[in-house]
FIVOKOL-306886 format. One record per residue: residue number from 1; residue in one letter; chain; x, y, z of N, C-alpha, C, CB in turn. Coordinates in Angstrom, 3 decimals. Glycine has a CB too. Layout:
N
NUM_A_A_X_Y_Z_X_Y_Z_X_Y_Z_X_Y_Z
...
END
This chain:
132
1_M_A_1.235_-0.870_-0.033_-0.257_-0.118_-0.182_0.621_1.248_-0.103_-1.733_-0.423_1.264
2_T_A_0.789_2.133_-0.473_0.867_3.875_-0.669_0.130_4.294_0.069_0.513_4.586_-1.947
3_P_A_0.852_5.778_0.551_0.522_6.543_1.638_-0.660_6.987_1.127_1.484_7.585_2.089
4_S_A_-0.902_6.760_-0.100_-2.448_8.117_-0.700_-3.478_6.817_-0.417_-2.539_8.975_-3.181
5_E_A_-3.058_5.940_-0.644_-4.501_4.945_-0.764_-4.995_4.500_0.444_-4.323_3.571_-1.573
6_P_A_-6.457_4.447_0.351_-6.718_4.185_1.430_-6.470_3.497_2.864_-7.214_4.036_1.125
7_G_A_-6.747_3.468_4.044_-6.300_2.593_4.861_-4.528_2.318_4.864_-7.134_1.402_4.491
8_G_A_-3.991_2.930_4.425_-2.405_2.896_4.111_-1.825_3.762_5.182_-1.955_3.506_2.540
9_P_A_-0.218_3.416_5.167_0.432_5.306_6.138_-0.086_6.718_5.566_2.510_5.692_5.894
10_P_A_0.139_7.132_7.046_-0.660_8.687_6.544_0.599_9.683_6.207_-1.780_9.558_8.046
11_D_A_0.457_10.244_5.138_1.854_11.091_4.082_1.696_12.694_4.464_1.557_10.919_1.891
12_R_A_2.733_12.082_5.826_3.277_13.382_6.537_3.669_14.383_5.798_4.350_13.182_7.320
13_G_A_4.521_14.131_4.926_5.738_14.894_3.835_6.930_14.921_4.891_5.299_16.819_3.155
14_R_A_7.323_15.713_3.681_8.538_15.450_4.033_9.514_15.797_5.315_8.968_15.820_3.144
15_F_A_9.218_17.389_5.417_9.845_17.390_6.889_9.617_17.075_7.739_10.053_18.066_7.382
16_S_A_7.724_16.501_7.929_7.205_15.372_9.268_7.996_14.067_9.221_5.431_14.834_9.140
17_S_A_8.321_13.359_8.223_9.325_12.550_7.982_10.346_12.147_8.279_9.541_12.625_7.439
18_R_A_10.798_13.585_7.944_12.828_14.034_8.472_12.475_13.703_9.888_13.698_16.252_8.307
19_V_A_11.901_14.809_10.716_12.018_14.563_12.009_11.382_13.834_12.882_12.005_15.357_12.413
20_L_A_9.913_13.020_12.324_9.585_12.030_13.246_10.431_10.612_12.861_7.957_11.853_13.220
21_D_A_11.046_10.566_11.661_12.337_9.608_11.477_11.631_8.335_10.887_13.260_9.233_13.044
22_G_A_10.506_8.240_10.358_10.129_7.436_9.940_9.448_6.504_10.951_10.985_7.095_9.270
23_G_A_9.232_4.622_10.852_9.021_3.790_11.925_7.196_4.002_11.768_9.945_4.363_13.531
24_R_A_6.717_3.293_12.790_5.173_2.561_12.822_4.177_4.092_13.041_4.956_1.138_14.525
25_E_A_2.982_4.050_13.331_2.682_5.504_13.605_1.831_4.005_14.793_1.726_7.069_12.135
26_P_A_2.026_5.630_16.225_2.111_4.673_17.095_0.675_5.154_17.700_3.517_4.628_18.040
27_D_A_0.080_4.230_18.820_-1.577_4.524_18.760_-1.612_5.837_19.647_-2.698_3.124_19.507
28_P_A_-2.935_6.784_18.410_-3.443_7.436_18.224_-2.668_8.364_20.305_-5.041_6.773_17.561
29_R_A_-3.145_6.847_21.248_-3.703_7.404_22.686_-1.563_7.691_23.295_-5.134_5.573_23.962
30_F_A_-1.434_7.577_22.606_0.210_7.546_23.771_0.961_8.932_22.540_1.656_5.091_23.758
31_T_A_0.954_8.917_21.504_1.180_9.972_20.826_0.115_11.581_21.241_0.993_9.334_19.350
32_L_A_-1.169_11.156_21.719_-1.519_12.289_22.297_-1.328_12.816_24.215_-2.910_12.193_21.823
33_A_A_-0.859_11.470_24.682_-0.025_11.582_25.760_1.145_12.057_26.489_0.066_11.007_25.824
34_N_A_1.917_11.959_24.604_3.156_12.412_24.722_3.073_14.170_24.339_4.127_11.449_23.704
35_E_A_1.831_14.557_23.608_1.742_15.849_23.549_1.133_16.440_25.138_0.804_16.160_22.228
36_R_A_0.791_15.689_25.829_-0.003_16.823_27.273_1.377_16.541_28.081_-1.970_16.083_28.439
37_T_A_2.424_15.914_28.278_3.373_15.595_28.812_4.288_16.350_28.213_3.541_14.389_28.850
38_F_A_4.789_17.068_27.085_5.105_18.435_26.644_4.329_19.681_26.747_5.301_18.358_25.489
39_L_A_2.835_19.425_26.645_2.433_20.823_27.506_2.472_20.945_28.632_1.328_21.269_27.446
40_A_A_2.482_19.874_29.562_2.696_20.425_31.273_4.224_20.631_30.681_2.388_19.031_33.030
41_W_A_5.606_20.373_30.786_6.865_21.010_30.668_6.449_22.708_30.143_7.882_20.040_29.485
42_I_A_5.420_22.449_28.954_5.538_24.225_28.939_4.396_25.391_30.040_5.073_24.670_27.072
43_R_A_3.801_24.606_30.324_2.836_24.736_31.344_4.114_25.356_32.696_1.863_22.956_31.637
44_T_A_5.308_24.395_33.111_6.283_24.729_34.118_7.176_25.310_34.187_6.680_24.120_34.497
45_S_A_7.097_25.363_32.146_8.151_26.694_31.814_7.496_28.140_31.539_9.037_26.372_30.379
46_L_A_6.279_28.321_31.732_5.873_29.590_31.827_5.549_30.131_32.916_5.042_29.779_31.180
47_A_A_5.714_29.104_34.087_5.235_29.113_35.799_7.102_29.724_35.895_4.563_26.899_36.900
48_L_A_8.159_28.885_35.540_8.841_29.415_36.529_8.680_30.825_35.419_10.471_28.606_37.082
49_T_A_8.934_31.168_34.218_9.056_32.534_33.236_8.283_34.234_34.636_7.457_32.048_31.186
50_A_A_6.964_33.574_35.006_6.214_34.538_35.907_7.165_34.809_37.058_4.771_33.937_36.448
51_G_A_7.859_33.386_37.899_8.237_33.711_38.525_9.670_34.197_39.003_7.763_33.215_38.787
52_G_A_10.218_34.405_37.571_11.414_35.423_37.519_10.990_36.726_37.439_12.331_35.227_36.372
53_I_A_10.267_36.685_36.313_9.288_38.042_35.990_8.787_38.569_37.664_7.581_37.478_34.806
54_A_A_7.910_38.154_37.699_7.907_38.259_39.920_8.370_38.949_40.874_8.488_37.345_40.696
55_V_A_9.649_38.263_40.551_10.467_38.461_41.534_11.645_40.241_41.251_11.347_36.800_41.534
56_E_A_11.645_40.412_39.763_12.097_41.000_39.966_11.418_42.542_39.699_12.995_40.511_39.586
57_A_A_9.909_42.236_39.231_9.384_42.988_39.112_8.989_43.424_40.976_8.453_42.583_37.997
58_F_A_8.659_42.395_41.797_7.780_43.059_42.582_8.648_42.961_44.364_6.078_42.178_42.349
59_T_A_9.566_42.186_43.677_10.426_42.407_44.985_11.766_43.013_45.139_10.632_41.261_45.513
60_G_A_11.386_44.190_44.702_12.406_45.359_44.660_12.769_45.811_46.290_11.667_46.755_43.733
61_F_A_11.874_45.616_47.205_11.402_46.150_48.699_11.763_45.063_49.120_9.862_46.611_49.134
62_V_A_12.147_43.867_49.198_12.509_42.716_49.916_14.260_42.052_49.947_11.511_41.695_49.275
63_F_A_14.331_42.252_48.133_15.734_41.274_47.794_16.456_42.858_47.444_15.628_39.719_46.084
64_D_A_17.709_42.183_48.137_19.179_43.629_47.180_19.239_42.584_46.048_21.516_44.079_48.193
65_P_A_19.667_43.876_44.830_19.950_43.817_43.880_20.155_42.649_42.853_20.611_44.357_44.082
66_L_A_21.305_41.864_44.246_22.065_40.841_43.518_21.436_39.794_44.035_23.587_40.788_43.664
67_T_A_20.839_39.626_44.670_19.763_38.609_45.236_18.894_38.839_44.208_19.088_38.838_46.773
68_R_A_17.874_39.772_43.876_17.098_39.484_42.593_17.822_39.183_41.329_16.278_40.596_42.290
69_L_A_18.735_39.732_40.910_19.548_39.431_40.001_19.714_37.302_39.517_20.962_40.270_40.725
70_V_A_20.299_36.810_40.660_20.745_35.815_41.039_19.372_34.758_40.804_21.370_36.063_42.453
71_L_A_17.996_35.478_41.748_17.045_34.353_41.834_16.140_34.431_41.250_16.615_34.040_42.836
72_G_A_16.359_35.893_39.737_15.790_36.271_38.439_15.964_35.446_37.266_16.256_37.452_38.101
73_S_A_17.434_35.119_37.494_18.368_34.588_35.732_18.285_33.213_36.333_20.541_35.271_35.181
74_V_A_17.865_32.896_37.498_17.975_31.280_37.669_16.360_30.707_36.988_18.213_30.788_39.693
75_L_A_16.083_31.545_37.644_14.053_31.247_37.222_14.222_31.642_36.016_12.501_32.332_38.072
76_L_A_14.349_32.350_35.040_14.022_32.603_33.427_14.843_31.291_32.716_14.730_34.363_32.767
77_G_A_16.439_31.056_33.019_17.399_31.028_32.462_16.433_29.084_32.461_19.096_31.750_33.249
78_L_A_16.547_28.704_33.533_15.116_27.299_33.022_14.405_27.936_33.184_14.630_25.812_33.757
79_A_A_13.775_28.747_32.868_12.481_27.857_31.816_12.613_28.090_30.457_10.827_28.332_32.061
80_A_A_13.462_29.137_29.617_13.806_28.515_28.743_14.742_27.712_28.142_13.688_28.953_28.394
81_L_A_15.423_27.180_29.067_15.737_25.506_28.986_14.404_24.756_29.135_16.818_24.924_30.296
82_L_A_14.220_24.809_30.103_13.091_24.313_29.570_12.196_23.959_28.710_12.795_24.511_29.759
83_A_A_11.379_25.119_27.787_10.978_25.686_27.060_11.920_24.202_25.624_11.344_27.546_27.387
84_I_A_13.227_25.129_25.611_13.323_24.346_24.372_13.681_22.876_24.766_14.426_24.976_23.375
85_T_A_14.080_22.283_25.490_13.989_21.318_25.847_12.721_20.128_26.500_14.742_21.643_26.348
86_A_A_12.364_20.794_25.645_10.301_19.838_26.057_10.347_19.224_24.437_8.054_21.563_26.403
87_G_A_10.480_20.643_23.379_10.511_20.247_21.987_11.257_19.325_21.696_10.806_21.119_21.198
88_F_A_12.411_18.676_22.080_13.224_18.171_21.843_13.109_16.846_22.124_14.014_18.717_22.217
89_R_A_12.641_16.651_23.606_12.046_15.197_24.019_10.285_14.980_23.526_12.192_15.084_25.936
90_W_A_9.882_15.900_23.447_8.261_15.828_22.465_8.802_14.724_21.466_7.639_17.637_21.382
91_I_A_9.761_14.622_20.755_10.419_14.486_18.977_10.790_13.096_19.556_12.081_15.767_18.157
92_R_A_11.947_13.099_21.058_12.630_11.742_21.102_11.852_10.661_21.552_13.767_11.756_21.931
93_V_A_10.546_10.804_22.030_9.630_9.785_22.661_8.935_9.457_21.341_8.581_10.344_23.972
94_E_A_8.253_10.413_20.735_7.809_10.416_19.509_8.672_9.099_18.622_8.033_11.974_18.952
95_R_A_9.964_9.014_18.485_10.343_8.150_17.657_10.204_7.480_18.175_11.219_8.068_17.124
96_A_A_11.057_7.064_19.562_11.301_5.938_20.236_9.608_5.118_19.732_11.701_6.336_22.120
97_M_A_8.432_6.407_20.182_7.277_5.308_20.151_7.226_4.763_18.683_5.718_5.965_20.594
98_R_A_7.336_5.465_17.677_7.706_4.601_16.816_8.110_3.804_15.929_7.651_4.554_16.773
99_H_A_9.711_3.661_16.144_10.474_2.835_16.166_10.334_1.313_17.847_11.771_3.937_16.014
100_D_A_9.359_1.308_18.126_9.202_-0.081_19.361_11.020_0.335_20.859_9.642_-2.539_17.820
101_R_A_10.954_1.424_20.829_11.906_0.889_21.425_12.546_2.135_22.844_12.977_0.477_20.106
102_P_A_12.736_1.541_23.816_12.551_2.115_25.098_12.114_3.490_25.282_13.647_2.003_25.730
103_L_A_11.577_4.278_26.080_11.601_5.429_26.133_12.731_6.508_26.283_10.936_5.466_26.823
104_P_A_12.930_7.587_26.360_14.376_8.133_26.277_13.851_8.458_27.718_15.008_9.456_25.009
105_L_A_14.993_8.789_29.137_14.773_9.351_30.237_14.441_10.994_29.749_16.040_9.056_31.227
106_P_A_13.953_11.982_30.624_13.738_12.957_30.314_15.233_13.502_31.802_11.865_13.299_30.251
107_L_A_16.116_14.577_30.323_16.793_14.866_30.520_17.161_15.861_31.649_16.902_14.893_29.691
108_I_A_15.982_16.496_31.754_16.081_18.086_32.164_15.267_17.627_33.324_15.393_19.499_31.040
109_V_A_15.280_16.355_34.066_14.547_16.658_35.262_15.774_16.913_36.120_13.494_15.472_35.804
110_P_A_17.157_16.509_36.021_18.102_16.662_36.633_18.887_18.732_36.858_18.933_15.474_35.790
111_V_A_18.583_18.898_35.495_18.937_20.014_36.184_17.729_20.734_36.226_20.055_20.752_35.619
112_L_A_16.143_20.538_35.930_14.851_21.265_36.625_15.135_21.290_37.811_13.472_20.656_36.517
113_A_A_15.240_19.717_38.697_15.667_19.710_40.490_16.632_20.420_40.869_16.131_18.408_41.124
114_A_A_17.771_20.609_40.221_19.003_21.919_40.625_18.994_23.259_40.299_20.273_21.706_40.062
115_G_A_18.270_23.229_39.253_17.606_24.745_39.513_16.660_25.269_39.797_17.568_25.355_38.874
116_G_A_15.688_24.539_40.830_14.483_24.666_41.725_15.615_24.091_42.621_12.821_23.831_41.428
117_A_A_16.198_23.440_43.507_16.962_23.663_44.940_17.630_25.031_45.002_18.168_22.520_45.200
118_M_A_18.180_25.367_43.561_19.479_26.358_43.345_18.822_27.869_44.172_19.904_26.647_41.252
119_A_A_17.333_27.455_43.768_16.630_29.189_43.696_16.218_29.243_44.944_15.190_29.615_42.586
120_A_A_15.978_28.052_45.812_15.489_27.773_47.455_17.008_27.983_47.986_14.676_25.895_47.913
121_L_A_17.742_27.834_47.762_19.174_28.011_48.568_19.273_29.532_48.434_20.663_27.130_47.838
122_V_A_19.137_29.725_46.983_19.414_31.851_47.098_18.626_32.376_48.351_18.480_33.030_45.426
123_L_A_17.188_31.930_48.699_16.081_32.351_49.203_16.557_31.775_50.514_14.704_31.916_48.526
124_L_A_17.057_30.678_50.683_17.345_30.618_52.288_18.246_31.212_52.730_17.592_29.494_52.828
125_V_A_19.392_31.265_52.253_20.651_32.769_52.827_19.735_34.076_52.626_22.476_33.076_51.501
126_F_A_19.687_34.125_51.684_18.976_35.624_52.351_18.350_35.675_53.389_18.023_36.262_51.643
127_L_A_17.261_34.912_53.672_16.491_34.913_54.502_17.200_34.936_56.085_15.681_33.848_54.128
128_L_A_18.293_33.641_56.258_19.054_33.497_56.912_20.182_34.522_57.174_19.288_32.547_56.593
129_L_A_20.013_34.923_56.129_21.592_36.748_56.675_20.689_38.087_56.583_23.501_37.262_54.842
130_R_A_19.127_38.105_56.559_18.460_38.793_57.152_18.863_39.736_57.688_17.973_38.326_57.727
131_Q_A_19.019_40.954_57.970_18.545_42.007_59.509_17.604_41.974_59.448_18.793_43.483_59.829
132_P_A_16.845_41.352_60.933_15.957_41.848_61.239_15.110_43.163_61.877_15.960_41.241_61.504
END
C-alpha cells in the first residue's frame, strides 16, 4: 500500500518524515499523551518565567539587587532551558514509540531539580542573613 491509498500509512510530508524518522504510526492515545506531557513541560516553563518576572518586578523592597538578579536569572534560565528541551523530548519520545524502543529518560529533570534547589537555597541564604 502506498501512503495515498485508503488504509495505508498517512502521508506526512517531507518535514514530518525527517523529524519523526519513519517508523510505524503509534497508537493515537500514546501520541496524545506525549503531547500532553510536552504541554505540561511548557506550562512549567511559563510558571518559571512568571516567577522570574515576579521576582524582578515585585521584590525590590525585599531583596537586594544582587539577590534579585541571581534568583530571577536562575528562574528565567530554567524556563528557557525547559521550553527548548520540551520540544526535543517530544520528538525523542515520538521516535522511540514509532520504532518500539524504550522511552528516553527526561534529561532535563536533574537540571530542573538542581535549578529549583539553587533558587530555594538563594532564598534560604537571604532569609538567614537578613537583618530583622
